[in-house]
C-alpha positions, 0 to 999 in steps of 0.5 A: 828280768834277765839271767846272769852267769853263775858268780863265784861258783865252779861245778865239779863231778862229785869225786873231784869236788871232794878232792878239790875242797880238801886240796884247797884247805890243805893249801891254806884256804879257810873252809867257810861252810857246806850246804845243800840246795834241793831240786825235784830229784837231785841235790846240789852241794855247795862248799864255801872257801875263803882264800886271801881276797877271794871267796869262792864256791865249789859245787857238785850234784848228788843223785838218789841211790836205789833206796832214794837216799843221797850221800857222799864221802864226808869232808870232816875226816880231812877238814875238821872245820866241816864237823858242825856244817855236815851235821847241820846238812844232815839235819836240814837236808837229809844228806848223809855224809858217810864217814862222819864221826858223829851225826847227832842232831844239831839244829833239828831234833827230829823224831824217826819218820819226820821229814827234813825241811830240804831247803831249796825245794819249793813246791807251790802246789803243795807246801813242804811238811812242817817239822813239829817239835816233840816233847820227847827229848833225845837222850843226852850223849855221854862221852866221859866215863869213870867213877864220880863222873856225871852230866850237868845240863845247863839250859836251855832256859837260864836266868836273866835274858840269855838265849836258849841253848843247852850245854851238857857238861860232863864233869867229876865235880869242878873240872870240865873235861867235856862239853856238848852243845845242843842249840836246836831249841833256838831253831826257827827254820831260817833257810825255809823262810827265805824261799819264794820271797822277792829278792828285795824282801829277803833283807827282812829275814836276813835282819832276823837271823841274828837280831843283834847283828841285823845290819851286818846280815842285811849288808851281806844279803844286799851285797850278794844281790848287788853282786848278782845284778852288777849294781853299785850303791851310791857313794852316800849310801855306801858311807851311811852303811859304814856308820850303821855297821860300826855303831852296831859293832860298838854296841855288841862289844859293849854288851860283851863287856857288860856280861864280863862285868856281870860274871865278875859281880862288879856292879858299878862297871856293869851299870856304866857299860850298860849305860854306854851300850844304851847310849849307842843304841839310842843314837842308832834309834835317833838315826833311823827310828830303830834301835837295831838299825833295821829297815835302813839297808836295802838292795841298792843302797839305803832306805832313807837319809839318816835323821841326824846330820853327819857332824851331829852324829860325829859329835854325839859319838865322840862324847860316848867314846870319851866316856867309854875310854874313861871307864875302860881305863879304870876297869883294866886296872882292876886286878881281881877282874883281870885275874878272872880273865887271864888264862881263862878259856884259852884257845890255842892259836894253832887250833884257831888257825886250822879251824879259821876262827873268826872275829874277836875269837880268832883275832884273840888267838892270832888269826888276822882275818877281817871281811872288811879287808875284802873292801865293800861299801865305804870301807874301800875309801876308809883305810883303817885296818892296817893297825887292826888289833890282834892278840895271840894269847888266846884267853878271855883277856886277849879277846877283851883287848881285841874288842877294846881296839875294835871299838876305837877303830869303829869310832874312827871309821864313823868319824871319817865317814861323817867327814866325807858325808858332810861335803858330799854333793851327791844326794842319791841314796838308792840305785835301781837293781835289776832282778837277775837269776843266778848264784852269787856270794855276799859278805860283811864283818859283824861284831862276831866275825864274818857273815857269809851268804850264798844266794840263788835266785830263780824266776825272780825269787829266792830259791835258796839262801844260805846265811852263815853266821860267825856264831855258827862257825865259832861255836864249835871251838867252844868245846875246846877251851875248857882245859884247866878251867872250872865251873866258875870260869864258865860265864867268863868264857861264854861272855868272852866268845860273844856269840849269838845262839840264834845265829847258831841254830838258824 
């Protein structure tokens, strides 16, 4: 085992750290998260920033005050995109962002006296205390007053197979003037699950942060570990990774379409697009034996060759995509369906830009941000992104149009990757990766948007792993898209965002 210099991180004094974060965001960088890593006596704050083709991390060290607590001047007043991240930081690490406008529990509804998990603090002699859920729920916040206004709790358990989350809708009857979101019911302690694992085993946890985006999270983790060691997977592995990532993208976009059809109550398109999604997942299963593409990505490459020849993958996908396009054309001529989406859940492009909205949510409001444009794996030799779909209308219909375009682009990427695999003489699919201590970043583009990992390795094992999903980043914007909408618009707006609540709660 060797030691590497810190990758992508700059250490600063606390006062300069805050000023630099605010300054970079004001200069046009996208704020991508803030989290803490704990040591015995101190905590290290990490602020993640994305600017152009560069992803960077600014770090600073916090020390306890005379009462043993740790705090800093909150970023949120100057960087609104930090609002949820600092609430999560307070829940998980016990750090107090002084001046934060609302430190209600977000990921953990802890009772007084319950300790925070403090990710990154590992004591092998004494395991950290577990956080036990309490049957007593904290009181729901009230933000809207006036005659006839009441709070309607939607969730955490709902009909069907929707993930558990609670929406607190404050309403006078039909309009939705305010919405609070409580995702903590889905919290699984992901940050602590990574701790003390061998680096190679971290992918097992990464694949389960958001089950529907298992490949994207595995790739982001693998990229971080490979960046730290300076390892490059074989070309065959890089192309195969593209195939699995794009099949996952198609399946997720089709899932959004089925949910929109279900919300509209149109049975035939619901069945048809459900079938198309099932066909894609069966193709993934035929390739690797798992419908979600799990256990295929490994640090250094892939675990095995796909079970189908590239030409057969391309041919099977062509049949599926042809059927999808036929049904898409019919659906997009259904006036009643389009009426339910047009103007619904409008996300203002200026708000999307200032927040740095990701994936179809961002691209549906004019934000042309795609982590694949910072090329990784086989994307560097598959230039398809110049014509990426961006729509600035900002409504549910715009987000659907973006997804249709991404399905077409994903299919083309898979066909090109298969074409390059067919004549490839190289048979290696896994490169050796040395275990290296240090800090690094890794990313991938999931169907929901950018997945970003901050990985710290110490003594050959994972000390801290911050798994930032696009769902966590985009969920904050869900508060802001109900102006002019009513209760019956809710399922359309929720489906059009296409978020995974497991990736929000972590």
